[in-house]
DRENDO-1510 file (C-alpha; in Angstrom, 1 decimal, always signed):
<recs>
REC; n; res; u; v; w
REC; 1; MET; +19.6; -1.2; -10.1 .
REC; 2; SER; +19.0; +1.8; -7.6 .
REC; 3; LEU; +15.8; +3.7; -8.4 .
REC; 4; VAL; +17.5; +6.7; -6.9 .
REC; 5; ASP; +19.9; +9.2; -8.7 .
REC; 6; ASP; +23.0; +9.0; -6.8 .
REC; 7; THR; +24.0; +12.2; -7.6 .
REC; 8; ALA; +21.0; +13.7; -6.1 .
REC; 9; THR; +21.1; +15.9; -3.0 .
REC; 10; PRO; +20.9; +13.1; +0.1 .
REC; 11; ALA; +18.2; +13.9; +2.8 .
REC; 12; PRO; +19.4; +15.9; +5.6 .
REC; 13; GLU; +21.4; +13.9; +8.2 .
REC; 14; LYS; +21.3; +16.4; +10.8 .
REC; 15; PRO; +18.1; +15.8; +13.2 .
REC; 16; ARG; +15.3; +18.4; +12.6 .
REC; 17; HIS; +14.1; +19.1; +16.0 .
REC; 18; ARG; +10.3; +19.7; +15.9 .
REC; 19; PRO; +8.1; +20.0; +19.0 .
REC; 20; ALA; +6.5; +16.9; +20.0 .
REC; 21; ARG; +3.2; +18.6; +20.8 .
REC; 22; ILE; +2.5; +19.5; +17.1 .
REC; 23; PRO; -0.7; +17.7; +16.4 .
REC; 24; ARG; -0.9; +14.9; +13.5 .
REC; 25; THR; -2.4; +16.3; +10.5 .
REC; 26; PRO; -6.0; +15.2; +10.5 .
REC; 27; MET; -7.1; +13.1; +7.4 .
REC; 28; PRO; -10.1; +14.5; +5.7 .
REC; 29; GLU; -13.0; +12.1; +5.3 .
REC; 30; ARG; -16.5; +12.3; +3.6 .
REC; 31; ASP; -19.4; +12.7; +6.0 .
REC; 32; ALA; -20.6; +9.6; +7.5 .
REC; 33; ALA; -24.2; +9.6; +6.5 .
REC; 34; LYS; -23.4; +10.4; +2.9 .
REC; 35; ARG; -20.7; +8.0; +2.4 .
REC; 36; ALA; -22.7; +5.0; +3.8 .
REC; 37; LYS; -25.2; +5.0; +0.8 .
REC; 38; ASP; -22.3; +4.9; -1.7 .
REC; 39; PHE; -19.2; +2.9; -2.5 .
REC; 40; GLU; -16.9; +6.2; -3.1 .
REC; 41; GLU; -13.6; +6.3; -0.9 .
REC; 42; VAL; -14.3; +7.3; +2.7 .
REC; 43; THR; -10.9; +9.3; +3.3 .
REC; 44; LEU; -9.9; +12.0; +0.8 .
REC; 45; GLY; -6.2; +12.0; +1.4 .
REC; 46; TYR; -4.0; +14.8; +2.1 .
REC; 47; THR; -3.3; +17.9; -0.2 .
REC; 48; GLU; +0.1; +18.9; -1.0 .
REC; 49; GLU; -0.1; +21.3; +1.8 .
REC; 50; MET; -1.1; +18.8; +4.4 .
REC; 51; ALA; +1.6; +16.4; +3.3 .
REC; 52; ARG; +4.4; +18.8; +3.6 .
REC; 53; ALA; +3.0; +20.0; +7.1 .
REC; 54; GLU; +2.8; +16.2; +8.2 .
REC; 55; ALA; +6.4; +15.7; +6.7 .
REC; 56; SER; +7.8; +18.4; +8.7 .
REC; 57; ARG; +6.7; +16.6; +11.9 .
REC; 58; CYS; +9.5; +14.2; +11.2 .
REC; 59; LEU; +12.3; +14.6; +13.6 .
REC; 60; GLN; +14.8; +13.0; +10.7 .
REC; 61; CYS; +16.2; +10.8; +13.7 .
REC; 62; LYS; +19.9; +9.8; +13.4 .
REC; 63; ASN; +18.6; +6.3; +14.3 .
REC; 64; PRO; +15.2; +6.1; +12.7 .
REC; 65; THR; +13.5; +3.2; +14.6 .
REC; 66; CYS; +10.5; +3.5; +12.3 .
REC; 67; ILE; +12.3; +1.7; +9.7 .
REC; 68; GLU; +12.7; -1.5; +12.1 .
REC; 69; GLY; +8.7; -1.7; +12.3 .
REC; 70; CYS; +8.3; -1.9; +8.5 .
REC; 71; PRO; +8.0; -5.4; +7.5 .
REC; 72; VAL; +9.7; -4.6; +4.0 .
REC; 73; ASN; +12.0; -2.0; +5.6 .
REC; 74; ILE; +11.2; +1.1; +3.5 .
REC; 75; ASP; +13.8; +4.0; +4.2 .
REC; 76; ILE; +11.1; +6.1; +5.7 .
REC; 77; LYS; +13.5; +8.6; +6.9 .
REC; 78; SER; +14.8; +9.3; +3.5 .
REC; 79; PHE; +11.4; +9.4; +1.7 .
REC; 80; ILE; +10.1; +11.9; +4.2 .
REC; 81; GLY; +13.3; +13.7; +4.0 .
REC; 82; GLU; +12.7; +14.2; +0.2 .
REC; 83; MET; +9.3; +15.4; +0.9 .
REC; 84; ILE; +10.5; +18.0; +3.2 .
REC; 85; ASN; +12.8; +19.0; +0.4 .
REC; 86; GLY; +10.0; +19.2; -1.9 .
REC; 87; ASP; +11.3; +16.4; -4.2 .
REC; 88; TYR; +8.5; +14.3; -4.6 .
REC; 89; HIS; +10.1; +12.0; -7.5 .
REC; 90; ALA; +12.9; +11.3; -5.3 .
REC; 91; ALA; +10.7; +10.4; -2.4 .
REC; 92; VAL; +8.5; +8.1; -4.6 .
REC; 93; ALA; +12.0; +6.4; -6.0 .
REC; 94; VAL; +12.9; +5.7; -2.3 .
REC; 95; LEU; +9.7; +4.3; -1.4 .
REC; 96; LYS; +9.7; +2.0; -4.7 .
REC; 97; GLU; +13.1; +0.7; -3.7 .
REC; 98; ARG; +11.2; -1.4; -1.1 .
REC; 99; ASN; +7.4; -1.4; -2.2 .
REC; 100; ALA; +6.0; -1.3; -5.5 .
REC; 101; LEU; +2.4; -0.8; -4.3 .
REC; 102; PRO; +2.9; +2.5; -2.1 .
REC; 103; ALA; -0.7; +3.6; -3.0 .
REC; 104; VAL; -2.1; +0.4; -2.0 .
REC; 105; CYS; -0.1; +0.1; +1.1 .
REC; 106; GLY; -0.7; +3.7; +2.2 .
REC; 107; ARG; -4.5; +3.0; +2.3 .
REC; 108; VAL; -4.7; -0.7; +3.8 .
REC; 109; CYS; -1.5; -1.4; +5.8 .
REC; 110; PRO; -1.7; -1.2; +9.6 .
REC; 111; GLN; +1.1; +1.2; +10.1 .
REC; 112; GLU; -0.2; +2.1; +13.4 .
REC; 113; GLU; +1.0; -1.5; +14.5 .
REC; 114; GLN; +4.0; -1.2; +12.4 .
REC; 115; CYS; +6.2; +1.5; +11.5 .
REC; 116; GLU; +4.2; +4.3; +13.3 .
REC; 117; ALA; +4.2; +2.5; +16.5 .
REC; 118; GLN; +8.1; +2.7; +16.5 .
REC; 119; CYS; +8.2; +6.4; +15.6 .
REC; 120; VAL; +9.9; +8.4; +18.5 .
REC; 121; LEU; +7.2; +11.1; +18.6 .
REC; 122; ALA; +4.9; +8.0; +19.7 .
REC; 123; LYS; +6.4; +8.0; +23.0 .
REC; 124; LYS; +5.0; +11.3; +24.4 .
REC; 125; GLY; +2.5; +12.1; +21.5 .
REC; 126; GLU; +1.3; +11.3; +18.1 .
REC; 127; SER; +3.4; +9.5; +15.6 .
REC; 128; VAL; +4.0; +11.0; +12.2 .
REC; 129; ALA; +1.4; +9.7; +9.9 .
REC; 130; ILE; +3.7; +7.5; +7.8 .
REC; 131; GLY; +1.0; +5.7; +6.0 .
REC; 132; ARG; -0.7; +9.0; +5.0 .
REC; 133; LEU; +2.6; +10.2; +3.8 .
REC; 134; GLU; +2.9; +7.1; +1.7 .
REC; 135; ARG; -0.4; +7.0; +0.1 .
REC; 136; TRP; +0.0; +10.8; -0.8 .
REC; 137; LEU; +3.3; +10.0; -2.5 .
REC; 138; GLY; +1.7; +6.8; -4.1 .
REC; 139; ASP; -1.2; +8.9; -5.5 .
REC; 140; PHE; +1.3; +11.6; -6.6 .
REC; 141; ASP; +3.1; +9.0; -8.8 .
REC; 142; LEU; -0.3; +7.7; -10.3 .
REC; 143; ALA; -1.2; +11.2; -11.1 .
REC; 144; CYS; +1.7; +11.5; -13.5 .
REC; 145; GLU; +1.7; +10.6; -17.2 .
REC; 146; LEU; +3.1; +7.1; -17.6 .
REC; 147; GLU; +6.5; +8.2; -18.8 .
REC; 148; GLY; +6.6; +10.6; -15.6 .
REC; 149; ARG; +6.1; +7.5; -13.1 .
REC; 150; CYS; +8.5; +5.8; -11.2 .
REC; 151; VAL; +9.3; +2.6; -12.9 .
REC; 152; PRO; +11.8; +0.2; -11.5 .
REC; 153; VAL; +15.0; -0.7; -13.5 .
REC; 154; VAL; +14.8; -3.9; -15.0 .
REC; 155; GLY; +18.0; -5.9; -14.9 .
REC; 156; GLU; +19.9; -7.7; -17.9 .
REC; 157; ASP; +17.8; -10.6; -19.3 .
REC; 158; THR; +18.9; -13.7; -17.6 .
REC; 159; GLY; +17.3; -16.3; -19.8 .
REC; 160; LYS; +15.4; -17.7; -17.0 .
REC; 161; ARG; +11.6; -18.0; -16.8 .
REC; 162; VAL; +9.5; -18.0; -13.4 .
REC; 163; ALA; +5.8; -18.7; -13.2 .
REC; 164; VAL; +3.8; -17.0; -10.3 .
REC; 165; VAL; +0.6; -18.4; -9.0 .
REC; 166; GLY; -1.5; -15.5; -8.0 .
REC; 167; SER; -1.8; -11.8; -8.7 .
REC; 168; GLY; -2.2; -10.9; -4.8 .
REC; 169; PRO; +0.2; -8.9; -2.5 .
REC; 170; ALA; +2.7; -11.8; -2.6 .
REC; 171; GLY; +2.6; -12.6; -5.9 .
REC; 172; LEU; +2.8; -9.0; -7.1 .
REC; 173; ALA; +6.0; -8.3; -4.9 .
REC; 174; CYS; +7.8; -11.4; -6.1 .
REC; 175; ALA; +7.2; -10.7; -9.7 .
REC; 176; GLY; +8.3; -7.1; -9.7 .
REC; 177; GLU; +11.4; -8.4; -7.6 .
REC; 178; LEU; +12.1; -11.0; -10.1 .
REC; 179; ARG; +11.9; -8.6; -13.0 .
REC; 180; ARG; +14.2; -6.1; -11.5 .
REC; 181; PHE; +16.5; -9.2; -11.4 .
REC; 182; GLY; +16.2; -9.7; -15.1 .
REC; 183; HIS; +14.1; -12.9; -15.0 .
REC; 184; ALA; +11.0; -13.5; -17.6 .
REC; 185; VAL; +8.0; -13.6; -15.3 .
REC; 186; THR; +4.4; -14.7; -16.1 .
REC; 187; ILE; +1.7; -14.4; -13.4 .
REC; 188; PHE; -1.2; -16.8; -13.5 .
REC; 189; GLU; -4.5; -15.4; -11.9 .
REC; 190; SER; -7.5; -17.6; -11.2 .
REC; 191; LEU; -10.0; -14.9; -11.4 .
REC; 192; HIS; -10.7; -12.6; -14.6 .
REC; 193; ALA; -9.2; -9.5; -12.8 .
REC; 194; THR; -5.7; -8.9; -11.1 .
REC; 195; GLY; -5.3; -8.1; -7.9 .
REC; 196; GLY; -6.1; -10.9; -5.7 .
REC; 197; VAL; -7.6; -10.1; -2.2 .
REC; 198; LEU; -6.9; -6.4; -2.9 .
REC; 199; THR; -9.5; -6.7; -5.7 .
REC; 200; TYR; -12.1; -9.2; -4.5 .
REC; 201; GLY; -11.7; -8.7; -1.1 .
REC; 202; ILE; -11.2; -5.1; +0.2 .
REC; 203; PRO; -14.3; -2.7; -0.8 .
REC; 204; GLU; -14.1; +0.1; -3.2 .
REC; 205; PHE; -14.7; +2.8; -0.4 .
REC; 206; ARG; -11.5; +1.3; +1.2 .
REC; 207; LEU; -9.4; +0.7; -1.8 .
REC; 208; PRO; -10.5; +1.8; -5.3 .
REC; 209; LYS; -10.1; -0.7; -8.1 .
REC; 210; HIS; -8.3; +1.6; -10.4 .
REC; 211; ILE; -5.6; +2.2; -7.8 .
REC; 212; VAL; -5.1; -1.5; -7.7 .
REC; 213; GLN; -5.1; -1.9; -11.5 .
REC; 214; ALA; -2.7; +1.4; -11.9 .
REC; 215; GLU; -0.2; -0.3; -9.6 .
REC; 216; VAL; -0.5; -3.7; -11.5 .
REC; 217; GLY; -0.1; -1.7; -14.7 .
REC; 218; LEU; +3.3; -0.5; -13.9 .
REC; 219; LEU; +4.5; -4.2; -13.2 .
REC; 220; GLU; +3.3; -5.0; -16.7 .
REC; 221; GLU; +5.2; -1.6; -17.9 .
REC; 222; MET; +8.2; -3.7; -16.5 .
REC; 223; GLY; +7.6; -6.6; -18.7 .
REC; 224; VAL; +5.6; -8.9; -16.3 .
REC; 225; GLU; +3.2; -10.8; -18.1 .
REC; 226; ILE; -0.2; -11.5; -16.4 .
REC; 227; VAL; -2.7; -14.4; -17.7 .
REC; 228; CYS; -6.2; -14.3; -16.0 .
REC; 229; ASP; -8.7; -17.3; -15.7 .
REC; 230; VAL; -6.1; -19.9; -15.1 .
REC; 231; VAL; -6.4; -22.0; -12.2 .
REC; 232; VAL; -3.1; -23.7; -11.3 .
REC; 233; GLY; -3.9; -27.1; -9.8 .
REC; 234; ALA; -6.6; -27.5; -12.6 .
REC; 235; THR; -5.5; -25.8; -15.8 .
REC; 236; TYR; -1.8; -26.6; -15.1 .
REC; 237; THR; -0.2; -28.4; -12.3 .
REC; 238; ILE; +3.0; -27.2; -10.9 .
REC; 239; ASP; +4.9; -30.0; -12.6 .
REC; 240; GLU; +3.1; -29.2; -15.9 .
REC; 241; LEU; +4.4; -25.6; -15.5 .
REC; 242; MET; +8.0; -26.7; -15.1 .
REC; 243; ALA; +8.1; -29.8; -17.3 .
REC; 244; GLU; +5.9; -29.0; -20.1 .
REC; 245; GLU; +5.5; -25.2; -20.2 .
REC; 246; GLY; +9.3; -24.4; -19.6 .
REC; 247; PHE; +9.5; -22.6; -16.4 .
REC; 248; ASP; +12.7; -22.8; -14.4 .
REC; 249; ALA; +11.0; -21.9; -11.0 .
REC; 250; VAL; +7.6; -21.3; -9.6 .
REC; 251; PHE; +6.3; -19.0; -7.0 .
REC; 252; VAL; +3.0; -19.8; -5.2 .
REC; 253; GLY; +1.3; -16.8; -3.7 .
REC; 254; ASN; -2.5; -17.8; -4.2 .
REC; 255; GLY; -3.6; -16.9; -0.9 .
REC; 256; ALA; -5.9; -18.8; +1.7 .
REC; 257; GLY; -9.2; -18.4; +0.2 .
REC; 258; LEU; -11.3; -21.3; +1.7 .
REC; 259; PRO; -14.0; -19.8; +3.8 .
REC; 260; MET; -14.6; -21.1; +7.5 .
REC; 261; PHE; -17.8; -21.7; +9.2 .
REC; 262; MET; -19.2; -22.3; +12.6 .
REC; 263; GLY; -20.8; -25.8; +12.2 .
REC; 264; ILE; -24.0; -24.7; +13.8 .
REC; 265; PRO; -27.6; -25.6; +12.7 .
REC; 266; GLY; -29.0; -23.6; +10.2 .
REC; 267; GLU; -25.8; -22.7; +8.1 .
REC; 268; ASN; -27.2; -24.0; +5.2 .
REC; 269; LEU; -30.2; -21.6; +5.0 .
REC; 270; ASN; -30.9; -19.1; +2.3 .
REC; 271; GLY; -29.4; -15.8; +3.3 .
REC; 272; VAL; -26.2; -17.3; +4.8 .
REC; 273; TYR; -22.9; -16.2; +3.0 .
REC; 274; SER; -19.3; -16.4; +3.8 .
REC; 275; ALA; -17.6; -13.1; +4.1 .
REC; 276; ASN; -15.3; -14.2; +0.9 .
REC; 277; GLU; -18.5; -14.7; -1.5 .
REC; 278; PHE; -20.4; -11.7; -0.1 .
REC; 279; LEU; -17.5; -9.5; -0.6 .
REC; 280; THR; -16.4; -11.0; -3.8 .
REC; 281; ARG; -19.9; -10.6; -5.2 .
REC; 282; ALA; -20.2; -7.3; -4.0 .
REC; 283; ASN; -16.3; -6.1; -5.0 .
REC; 284; LEU; -15.2; -7.8; -7.8 .
REC; 285; MET; -18.5; -8.8; -9.6 .
REC; 286; ARG; -20.1; -5.5; -9.0 .
REC; 287; ALA; -23.3; -7.0; -7.5 .
REC; 288; TYR; -24.1; -3.7; -6.0 .
REC; 289; ASP; -24.8; -2.5; -9.4 .
REC; 290; PHE; -27.4; -5.5; -10.3 .
REC; 291; PRO; -29.3; -5.6; -12.7 .
REC; 292; LYS; -26.9; -3.3; -14.7 .
REC; 293; VAL; -24.4; -6.4; -14.1 .
REC; 294; ASP; -25.6; -9.8; -14.1 .
REC; 295; THR; -24.1; -10.8; -10.6 .
REC; 296; PRO; -27.0; -10.9; -8.2 .
REC; 297; ILE; -26.7; -10.6; -4.2 .
REC; 298; TRP; -29.2; -11.0; -1.7 .
REC; 299; ARG; -29.7; -7.4; -0.2 .
REC; 300; GLY; -30.6; -8.1; +3.4 .
REC; 301; ARG; -32.9; -5.6; +5.7 .
REC; 302; LYS; -31.5; -6.9; +8.8 .
REC; 303; VAL; -27.9; -8.2; +8.4 .
REC; 304; ALA; -25.8; -9.9; +11.2 .
REC; 305; VAL; -22.3; -10.4; +10.5 .
REC; 306; VAL; -20.2; -12.7; +12.9 .
REC; 307; GLY; -16.5; -11.9; +13.4 .
REC; 308; GLY; -14.3; -9.0; +14.7 .
REC; 309; GLY; -11.7; -8.5; +12.2 .
REC; 310; ASN; -11.0; -6.3; +9.1 .
REC; 311; VAL; -12.9; -8.3; +6.8 .
REC; 312; ALA; -15.9; -8.5; +9.1 .
REC; 313; MET; -15.9; -4.5; +9.0 .
REC; 314; ASP; -15.9; -4.5; +5.6 .
REC; 315; ALA; -18.8; -7.0; +5.2 .
REC; 316; ALA; -20.7; -4.9; +7.7 .
REC; 317; ARG; -19.9; -1.7; +5.8 .
REC; 318; THR; -20.8; -3.4; +2.5 .
REC; 319; ALA; -23.9; -4.4; +3.8 .
REC; 320; LYS; -24.8; -1.0; +4.9 .
REC; 321; ARG; -24.2; +0.4; +1.6 .
REC; 322; LEU; -26.4; -2.3; -0.2 .
REC; 323; GLY; -29.3; -0.7; +1.8 .
REC; 324; ALA; -29.6; -2.8; +5.0 .
REC; 325; GLU; -31.8; -0.8; +7.5 .
REC; 326; GLU; -29.8; -2.5; +10.4 .
REC; 327; VAL; -26.4; -4.0; +10.5 .
REC; 328; PHE; -25.2; -6.0; +13.6 .
REC; 329; LEU; -21.5; -6.8; +14.2 .
REC; 330; VAL; -21.5; -10.2; +16.4 .
REC; 331; TYR; -18.5; -10.7; +18.3 .
REC; 332; ARG; -17.7; -13.1; +21.1 .
REC; 333; ARG; -15.0; -10.9; +22.8 .
REC; 334; THR; -15.1; -7.0; +23.7 .
REC; 335; ALA; -13.9; -4.2; +21.5 .
REC; 336; ASP; -10.7; -4.2; +23.2 .
REC; 337; GLU; -9.9; -7.8; +22.0 .
REC; 338; MET; -11.1; -7.0; +18.3 .
REC; 339; PRO; -8.1; -7.5; +15.9 .
REC; 340; ALA; -9.8; -4.9; +13.4 .
REC; 341; ARG; -8.0; -1.7; +12.8 .
REC; 342; LYS; -9.1; +1.0; +15.2 .
REC; 343; GLU; -9.7; +3.2; +12.0 .
REC; 344; GLU; -11.9; +0.8; +10.6 .
REC; 345; VAL; -14.0; +0.1; +13.7 .
REC; 346; HIS; -14.5; +3.8; +14.1 .
REC; 347; HIS; -15.7; +4.3; +10.6 .
REC; 348; ALA; -18.0; +1.2; +10.9 .
REC; 349; GLN; -19.6; +2.8; +14.1 .
REC; 350; GLU; -20.0; +6.4; +12.3 .
REC; 351; GLU; -21.9; +4.6; +9.4 .
REC; 352; GLY; -24.3; +3.1; +11.8 .
REC; 353; VAL; -23.2; -0.6; +12.4 .
REC; 354; GLU; -24.5; -1.7; +15.6 .
REC; 355; PHE; -21.8; -3.9; +17.9 .
REC; 356; LYS; -23.1; -6.6; +19.9 .
REC; 357; MET; -20.2; -7.7; +22.1 .
REC; 358; LEU; -19.6; -10.7; +24.0 .
REC; 359; CYS; -21.9; -12.9; +22.1 .
REC; 360; SER; -21.6; -16.2; +20.1 .
REC; 361; PRO; -24.2; -17.6; +17.6 .
REC; 362; VAL; -25.1; -21.2; +18.6 .
REC; 363; GLU; -27.8; -21.5; +15.8 .
REC; 364; VAL; -29.2; -20.0; +12.7 .
REC; 365; LEU; -33.0; -19.9; +12.7 .
REC; 366; GLY; -35.1; -20.0; +9.6 .
REC; 367; LYS; -38.5; -20.5; +8.0 .
REC; 368; ASP; -39.4; -21.9; +4.6 .
REC; 369; GLY; -35.5; -22.1; +3.9 .
REC; 370; TRP; -34.8; -18.4; +4.7 .
REC; 371; VAL; -32.9; -17.1; +7.7 .
REC; 372; THR; -34.8; -15.3; +10.3 .
REC; 373; GLY; -32.4; -14.9; +12.9 .
REC; 374; ILE; -29.8; -16.3; +15.0 .
REC; 375; VAL; -29.6; -17.6; +18.6 .
REC; 376; ALA; -26.6; -16.3; +20.5 .
REC; 377; ASN; -25.1; -17.4; +23.7 .
REC; 378; THR; -23.7; -14.4; +26.3 .
REC; 379; MET; -20.1; -14.7; +26.6 .
REC; 380; GLU; -17.7; -13.5; +29.5 .
REC; 381; LEU; -13.9; -13.3; +29.4 .
REC; 382; GLY; -11.8; -16.0; +31.2 .
REC; 383; GLU; -8.0; -16.6; +31.2 .
REC; 384; PRO; -5.9; -15.4; +28.1 .
REC; 385; ASP; -5.7; -18.0; +25.4 .
REC; 386; ALA; -2.5; -19.1; +23.0 .
REC; 387; SER; -3.0; -15.6; +21.4 .
REC; 388; GLY; -2.7; -13.8; +24.4 .
REC; 389; ARG; -6.1; -12.5; +24.3 .
REC; 390; ARG; -8.6; -13.5; +27.3 .
REC; 391; ALA; -10.6; -16.4; +26.1 .
REC; 392; PRO; -14.4; -16.1; +25.8 .
REC; 393; VAL; -16.5; -18.4; +28.1 .
REC; 394; CYS; -20.2; -19.0; +27.4 .
REC; 395; VAL; -22.2; -17.9; +30.5 .
REC; 396; MET; -24.9; -20.6; +30.9 .
REC; 397; GLY; -28.5; -20.0; +30.4 .
REC; 398; ALA; -28.0; -16.7; +28.8 .
REC; 399; ASP; -29.1; -17.3; +25.4 .
REC; 400; PHE; -30.8; -14.7; +23.3 .
REC; 401; THR; -32.3; -14.1; +19.6 .
REC; 402; ILE; -31.2; -11.5; +17.0 .
REC; 403; ASP; -33.8; -11.1; +14.4 .
REC; 404; CYS; -32.1; -10.8; +11.2 .
REC; 405; ASP; -32.5; -12.0; +7.5 .
REC; 406; THR; -29.1; -12.1; +6.4 .
REC; 407; VAL; -25.9; -13.7; +8.2 .
REC; 408; ILE; -22.3; -13.1; +7.1 .
REC; 409; MET; -19.7; -15.4; +8.5 .
REC; 410; ALA; -16.6; -13.7; +8.7 .
REC; 411; LEU; -14.6; -16.1; +10.7 .
REC; 412; GLY; -11.2; -16.2; +8.8 .
REC; 413; THR; -10.1; -18.5; +5.9 .
REC; 414; ARG; -8.0; -21.5; +5.2 .
REC; 415; ALA; -5.7; -22.8; +2.6 .
REC; 416; ASN; -7.6; -24.0; -0.6 .
REC; 417; PRO; -6.5; -27.8; -1.1 .
REC; 418; LEU; -6.7; -28.0; -4.8 .
REC; 419; LEU; -3.2; -26.9; -5.6 .
REC; 420; PRO; -1.5; -28.8; -2.8 .
REC; 421; LYS; -3.5; -32.0; -3.9 .
REC; 422; THR; -1.9; -31.8; -7.4 .
REC; 423; THR; +1.6; -31.4; -5.9 .
REC; 424; PRO; +1.7; -34.4; -3.7 .
REC; 425; ASP; +5.5; -34.0; -3.3 .
REC; 426; MET; +5.1; -30.5; -1.7 .
REC; 427; GLU; +5.2; -30.8; +2.2 .
REC; 428; LEU; +2.3; -29.3; +4.0 .
REC; 429; SER; +1.4; -28.4; +7.6 .
REC; 430; LYS; -1.4; -30.2; +9.5 .
REC; 431; ARG; -3.7; -27.3; +8.7 .
REC; 432; GLY; -2.9; -27.7; +5.0 .
REC; 433; TYR; -0.6; -24.5; +4.6 .
REC; 434; ILE; +2.5; -25.1; +2.7 .
REC; 435; VAL; +5.4; -25.4; +4.4 .
REC; 436; ALA; +8.4; -23.2; +3.6 .
REC; 437; ASP; +11.5; -21.6; +5.1 .
REC; 438; GLU; +12.2; -18.0; +5.9 .
REC; 439; ASN; +13.2; -17.4; +2.4 .
REC; 440; GLY; +10.1; -19.1; +1.0 .
REC; 441; ALA; +11.8; -22.4; -0.2 .
REC; 442; THR; +9.4; -25.5; -0.2 .
REC; 443; SER; +10.3; -29.2; +0.2 .
REC; 444; LYS; +10.0; -29.1; -3.9 .
REC; 445; PRO; +13.2; -28.0; -5.6 .
REC; 446; GLY; +12.4; -24.7; -7.5 .
REC; 447; VAL; +9.1; -24.1; -5.8 .
REC; 448; TYR; +8.6; -21.4; -3.4 .
REC; 449; ALA; +6.0; -19.8; -1.7 .
REC; 450; GLY; +5.0; -17.0; +0.4 .
REC; 451; GLY; +2.0; -15.1; +1.7 .
REC; 452; ASP; -1.3; -16.4; +3.2 .
REC; 453; ILE; -0.9; -19.7; +1.7 .
REC; 454; VAL; +2.2; -20.2; +4.1 .
REC; 455; THR; +1.2; -18.2; +7.1 .
REC; 456; GLY; -2.4; -18.1; +7.0 .
REC; 457; SER; -4.4; -15.0; +6.8 .
REC; 458; ALA; -2.2; -11.9; +7.5 .
REC; 459; THR; -1.5; -8.2; +6.3 .
REC; 460; VAL; -1.1; -7.0; +2.7 .
REC; 461; ILE; +2.6; -5.9; +3.8 .
REC; 462; LEU; +3.7; -9.2; +5.4 .
REC; 463; ALA; +2.6; -11.0; +2.2 .
REC; 464; MET; +4.5; -8.6; +0.1 .
REC; 465; GLY; +7.7; -8.9; +2.5 .
REC; 466; ALA; +7.5; -12.6; +2.1 .
REC; 467; GLY; +7.3; -12.4; -1.7 .
REC; 468; LYS; +10.4; -10.0; -2.0 .
REC; 469; ARG; +12.3; -12.4; +0.2 .
REC; 470; ALA; +11.2; -15.4; -1.9 .
REC; 471; ALA; +12.1; -13.5; -5.0 .
REC; 472; ARG; +15.9; -13.0; -3.8 .
REC; 473; ALA; +16.1; -16.5; -2.8 .
REC; 474; MET; +14.8; -17.7; -6.3 .
REC; 475; ASP; +17.4; -15.4; -8.0 .
REC; 476; GLU; +20.0; -16.9; -6.2 .
REC; 477; TRP; +18.8; -20.6; -6.9 .
REC; 478; LEU; +18.5; -19.8; -10.6 .
REC; 479; MET; +21.5; -18.1; -11.0 .
REC; 480; GLY; +23.4; -20.5; -8.6 .
REC; 481; THR; +25.1; -17.6; -6.8 .
REC; 482; ALA; +24.4; -14.8; -4.3 .
REC; 483; ARG; +24.3; -11.3; -5.8 .
</recs>
């Protein structure tokens, strides 16, 4: 079921020696002052000329270590080799052997910590911009007419039916792989739009919705059925899907969407949001376009976002675009410990988000039921904690107040208990996540799981990797044999 024509000329095996001093091709970006007022995409993507120039920096190493850094083991050397040769369709085919969503992953995956970190050029200079090349190829594929796009080959019908819970990265990757094996696949999505966190969680200015829907559309072209507005755990239980609806196996990839709060006084005041609700209203339900659409959102004048991850950056930058005069990013460590991508931090700073480091809220202040500010403790860094980062320690007697009318808590998420509660024979961890082995198998026969519902919040590509591994294990279980 290879996507690549075996008769095509292979990428050159001899190393192409390029001077390491050639700088990385910059990514074009919109002006910060202009982009901070709308939801258009921030980065513009490479032109063909720029993509070819960046691809030419690749050394075509005999032992490409970059592949080891990719969670789904994309053959990076080969797809860049095809770009160097000018065969973009072949390059896309190589990409899609391992990644069904290149236009998505090219935009949101932290390549700088994964494949690019393992690039040989990174040892003495700048790595090849693998993520930007992936994005360019993904966009090249999307720009083709449907009959010209690279559609993965679907295997011969096996007669087996699989239900996939959730249309986020894990579910989409699992569904695509299962179709390639020839199984009938139905995705059940609880919301009215597909894409999961790609749609409701990541803002338009980082990942346009039409990109997500076009990538999902390709799965539908492969024969994947998608049913929205179905909450597994309420509309159907897993047992009902298997016993009554006739599915032979189930993959659970519904993410971890239960928001977390600090448990401090004042969190129930009007004007306090979880990042999940704030971003879902703005992204999925188009609250930024109220009253043209009927989903309102509180447009704060002074907004404090608590957290230091990518979700915090997304919330802060969204608040800015909704018209906030001042946006504060409140984080209990320093910028060096911040888990957000450096690119997102840089963009937030360019757009006017003010960073308040080494402080942690202890109370949300209010008047007549509405937020008026937060009281924060000054922090200092102590010894490293379990994550390896230096733990923040409160400085006694150093409280201060930040005036604001909106507070957005971007503290991470936990597993929603709805589905597990209706599946009592499926083992859970102490924190409520589904327990699954390295191939996604749960304690319930025929039920597999992957992504954030197993690991907690992680990256898009890690969730996709989990979905693909589970699909291979499910295929073996369904067919009773290893392929």
